C-alpha positions as CSV (number, residue, x, y, z in Angstrom):
1,M,119.3,4.6,131.5
2,I,121.5,1.7,130.3
3,R,123.4,2.3,127.3
4,L,124.1,-0.6,125.0
5,P,127.5,-1.1,123.5
6,R,128.0,0.4,120.1
7,F,128.1,-2.8,118.1
8,L,124.7,-3.9,119.7
9,Q,123.2,-0.5,118.8
10,T,124.4,-1.0,115.2
11,L,123.0,-4.6,115.1
12,S,119.7,-3.4,116.6
13,R,119.3,-0.6,114.1
14,R,120.1,-2.9,111.1
15,W,117.7,-5.5,112.4
16,R,114.8,-3.0,112.4
17,A,115.8,-1.4,109.0
18,E,113.6,-2.3,106.1
19,D,116.1,-1.5,103.4
20,G,116.2,-4.3,100.8
21,A,113.0,-6.0,101.9
22,V,111.6,-5.9,98.2
23,T,114.8,-7.3,97.0
24,V,114.6,-10.3,99.3
25,E,111.0,-10.9,98.1
26,F,112.1,-10.7,94.5
27,V,114.9,-13.1,94.9
28,V,112.7,-15.6,96.6
29,V,109.6,-15.3,94.3
30,F,111.2,-14.5,90.8
31,P,112.7,-18.0,90.2
32,F,109.4,-19.7,91.0
33,V,107.4,-17.3,88.7
34,L,110.0,-17.7,86.0
35,S,109.8,-21.5,86.2
36,I,106.1,-21.5,85.9
37,L,106.3,-19.2,82.9
38,L,109.0,-21.4,81.2
39,M,106.9,-24.6,82.0
40,A,103.9,-23.0,80.3
41,I,105.9,-22.1,77.2
42,D,107.4,-25.6,77.1
43,A,104.0,-27.3,77.5
44,G,102.6,-25.0,74.9
45,V,105.3,-25.8,72.4
46,T,104.9,-29.5,73.1
47,Q,101.2,-29.3,72.6
48,L,101.7,-27.6,69.3
49,R,104.2,-30.2,68.1
50,Q,101.6,-32.9,69.1
51,T,98.9,-31.2,67.2
52,F,101.0,-30.8,64.1
53,L,102.1,-34.4,64.4
54,N,98.5,-35.6,64.6
55,R,97.4,-33.4,61.7
56,S,100.2,-34.7,59.4
57,V,99.6,-38.3,60.3
58,D,95.8,-37.9,59.5
59,I,96.7,-36.3,56.1
60,V,99.2,-38.9,55.2
61,M,96.9,-41.7,56.3
62,R,94.3,-40.4,54.0
63,D,96.8,-40.9,51.1
64,V,97.4,-44.4,52.3
65,R,93.7,-45.1,52.5
66,L,93.4,-44.0,48.9
67,G,96.2,-46.2,47.8
68,R,98.7,-43.5,46.9
69,Q,101.3,-44.6,49.5
70,N,102.4,-47.9,50.8
71,Q,106.1,-47.7,51.6
72,S,107.4,-47.1,55.2
73,D,110.2,-44.7,54.3
74,S,107.9,-42.5,52.0
75,I,105.4,-42.3,54.7
76,K,108.0,-41.1,57.2
77,E,109.0,-38.5,54.7
78,L,105.5,-37.3,54.1
79,I,104.7,-37.1,57.8
80,C,107.9,-35.1,58.5
81,N,107.4,-32.8,55.5
82,R,103.9,-31.9,56.7
83,T,104.9,-30.8,60.1
84,S,107.3,-27.9,60.6
85,M,107.8,-28.0,64.3
86,L,109.9,-31.2,64.6
87,R,113.5,-30.8,63.9
88,N,115.4,-33.9,62.5
89,C,112.2,-35.6,62.2
90,I,113.3,-38.2,59.7
91,E,116.1,-39.5,62.1
92,N,113.7,-39.5,65.2
93,I,110.5,-41.0,63.8
94,T,109.2,-44.6,63.8
95,V,106.0,-45.6,61.9
96,E,104.4,-48.9,62.6
97,M,101.4,-50.1,60.5
98,R,99.7,-53.6,60.7
99,P,96.3,-55.1,60.3
100,V,94.2,-55.7,63.4
101,D,92.7,-59.0,64.0
102,T,89.0,-58.1,64.1
103,I,88.0,-61.4,65.7
104,N,90.1,-61.2,68.8
105,F,91.3,-57.6,68.8
106,T,94.6,-58.6,70.3
107,G,97.8,-56.5,70.1
108,L,96.1,-53.2,70.4
109,D,97.6,-52.5,73.8
110,E,101.3,-53.2,72.8
111,P,103.7,-50.4,73.7
112,I,104.8,-48.0,71.0
113,R,108.4,-48.5,70.1
114,C,110.4,-45.3,69.8
115,I,114.0,-44.5,68.7
116,N,116.5,-44.3,71.6
117,R,118.8,-41.4,70.7
118,E,121.1,-41.9,73.6
119,L,122.1,-45.5,72.7
120,E,121.4,-44.9,69.0
121,L,118.9,-47.7,68.8
122,I,116.2,-47.9,66.1
123,P,113.6,-50.5,67.1
124,Q,112.4,-53.0,64.5
125,V,108.7,-52.1,63.8
126,D,106.2,-53.9,61.8
127,F,105.1,-52.2,58.5
128,D,102.5,-54.5,57.0
129,T,100.1,-53.1,54.5
130,G,97.9,-56.2,54.8
131,V,96.6,-58.7,52.2
132,P,96.2,-57.0,48.8
133,G,92.5,-57.0,47.7
134,E,91.0,-57.6,51.2
135,Q,89.2,-55.2,53.5
136,E,91.1,-55.0,56.8
137,L,91.2,-52.7,59.8
138,M,94.7,-51.2,59.9
139,L,96.5,-49.7,63.0
140,V,99.1,-47.0,62.6
141,K,101.4,-45.9,65.5
142,V,103.8,-43.1,64.9
143,C,106.3,-42.0,67.6
144,V,108.7,-39.0,67.3
145,V,111.4,-38.2,69.8
146,A,111.7,-34.4,70.3
147,D,114.0,-32.2,72.2
148,P,112.4,-30.2,75.1
149,F,112.6,-26.5,75.4
150,I,113.9,-26.9,79.0
151,R,114.6,-30.3,80.4
152,I,113.4,-29.9,83.9
153,T,109.8,-28.9,83.0
154,G,108.9,-32.3,81.6
155,F,109.5,-33.9,85.0
156,I,107.4,-31.2,86.8
157,S,104.5,-30.9,84.3
158,Q,104.5,-34.7,83.6
159,L,104.8,-34.4,79.9
160,P,105.6,-37.7,78.2
161,I,109.3,-38.2,78.4
162,N,111.7,-41.1,77.9
163,A,114.7,-42.2,80.1
164,D,116.9,-39.6,78.3
165,G,114.7,-36.6,79.2
166,D,113.4,-36.2,75.6
167,Y,109.7,-35.7,74.8
168,V,108.0,-38.6,73.2
169,L,105.2,-37.5,70.8
170,V,102.8,-40.4,69.8
171,S,100.1,-40.4,67.3
172,T,97.8,-43.3,66.6
173,N,95.5,-43.7,63.7
174,I,93.1,-46.5,62.6
175,F,91.4,-46.9,59.3
176,V,89.7,-49.5,57.1
177,K,91.7,-50.5,54.0
178,E,89.3,-51.2,51.3
179,P,89.9,-53.5,48.3
């Protein structure tokens, strides 16, 4: 019988050993499972933020329809006060309101202008309450830039993000302003 050199015997024994097989599987699978869990949490928090934003915009627009509010800054404050899940909301929100031309319906597909926190740019948005005493169709666009829970999950789960990696929460509302 041919006897193998000692180092080959040791190598052969270690090759057949099953010690640490579970550890290897854990090291390979755990980061993947953890990333899926964190993506689910991040998507859930973002969905909650979006729902809270939509609800607060609906409530504030009801006040606007009733004629209780008509100033851009006060509408921003009211929207931010009614949603608790958006930090630094006042600094990160834009509210655009303008009448819709009901003859041509032009301008409905214009992009929503949001704040760019990286460059510290605040876009100039229209806030037109319409002609007093006339019935008009009003379009309201609200954009809030929010921090993600984990930055990489937005790219993977295709949540709406801007160039800086921040989530962009958008809420639109349309109502008829009555005289």
